[in-house]
FIKOL-7172 format. One record per residue: residue in one letter; x, y, z of N, C-alpha, C in turn. Coordinates in pm, whole numbers, padded with zeros to 5 digits, always signed. Layout:
AXYZXYZXYZ/...
# end
This chain:
M+00084-00119+00000+00000+00000+00000+00088+00124+00000/N+00054+00219-00083+00123+00347-00089+00087+00427+00036/V+00187+00455+00118+00165+00522+00246+00108+00662+00227/E+00160+00737+00129+00111+00872+00106-00037+00871+00068/L-00075+00778-00015-00216+00765-00055-00302+00727+00065/A-00253+00636+00146-00327+00593+00266-00345+00711+00362/I-00242+00792+00379-00250+00909+00467-00359+01004+00417/E-00360+01030+00288-00463+01119+00231-00603+01062+00252/K-00618+00932+00232-00749+00869+00251-00794+00875+00397/I-00701+00855+00488-00734+00863+00631-00776+01006+00666/K-00702+01104+00616-00736+01244+00644-00874+01279+00590/I-00905+01231+00471-01037+01256+00412-01146+01189+00496/L-01123+01065+00536-01219+00992+00620-01248+01069+00748/L-01143+01113+00816-01161+01184+00942-01231+01318+00922/K-01196+01386+00814-01260+01515+00785-01409+01495+00758/V-01443+01395+00677-01584+01366+00646-01661+01330+00773/D-01596+01254+00862-01660+01214+00987-01659+01324+01092/G-01594+01437+01062-01588+01549+01157-01500+01520+01277/I-01394+01444+01255-01305+01404+01365-01174+01480+01354/D-01133+01541+01465-01005+01610+01472-00892+01506+01461/F-00789+01537+01383-00678+01443+01365-00610+01409+01498/Q-00618+01497+01597-00555+01474+01726-00638+01386+01819/D-00763+01362+01786-00851+01282+01872-00829+01134+01840/K-00727+01079+01904-00683+00942+01874-00796+00841+01892/E-00870+00850+01999-00975+00752+02028-01082+00751+01917/K-01132+00868+01881-01236+00875+01778-01180+00838+01641/A-01056+00880+01613-00994+00849+01484-00978+00698+01468/L-00926+00633+01571-00906+00487+01561-01039+00413+01552/K-01142+00464+01618-01273+00399+01608-01325+00410+01465/S-01312+00527+01405-01356+00547+01267-01277+00458+01172/I-01146+00455+01189-01060+00372+01104-01093+00224+01122/S-01132+00184+01242-01162+00042+01267-01281-00008+01185/E-01360+00084+01132-01477+00046+01054-01447+00041+00904/T-01319+00056+00865-01280+00050+00725-01241-00093+00687/C-01207-00111+00559-01174-00247+00512-01032-00290+00549/L-00945-00197+00587-00807-00230+00628-00775-00166+00762/P-00849-00199+00866-00834-00126+00992-00697-00138+01057/T-00636-00255+01055-00508-00272+01122-00399-00191+01053/K-00389-00205+00922-00286-00132+00847-00310+00019+00853/L-00433+00063+00837-00463+00206+00841-00444+00265+00980/S-00474+00188+01084-00452+00235+01221-00303+00256+01245/K-00221+00164+01196-00076+00177+01211-00026+00301+01137/I-00074+00322+01016-00033+00440+00939-00078+00568+01009/Y-00200+00569+01061-00249+00686+01135-00157+00716+01253/M-00125+00615+01332-00043+00635+01451+00098+00681+01416/E+00158+00622+01313+00297+00650+01280+00315+00779+01198/H+00219+00811+01114+00240+00921+01020+00152+01044+01043/I+00044+01028+01113-00045+01143+01136-00040+01183+01283/Y-00078+01092+01372-00085+01125+01514+00052+01163+01571/E+00155+01087+01537+00289+01116+01590+00341+01250+01538/N+00312+01283+01412+00359+01411+01357+00288+01530+01421/I+00163+01513+01456+00088+01620+01521+00142+01644+01662/N+00178+01536+01731+00218+01546+01870+00369+01548+01890/S+00444+01578+01787+00590+01585+01805+00641+01727+01796/
# end
């Protein structure tokens, strides 16, 4: 999976769901309802959540 593409898709998903990128609990719950929850959750944690909180 292309990580950059996955990051964009995650950001779009969270924006559509009205979830702040920093709200880890709500973001992971939303991602858990997708077709690739484990891989997307890992990408969210490593590339989105960590970058916001560093």
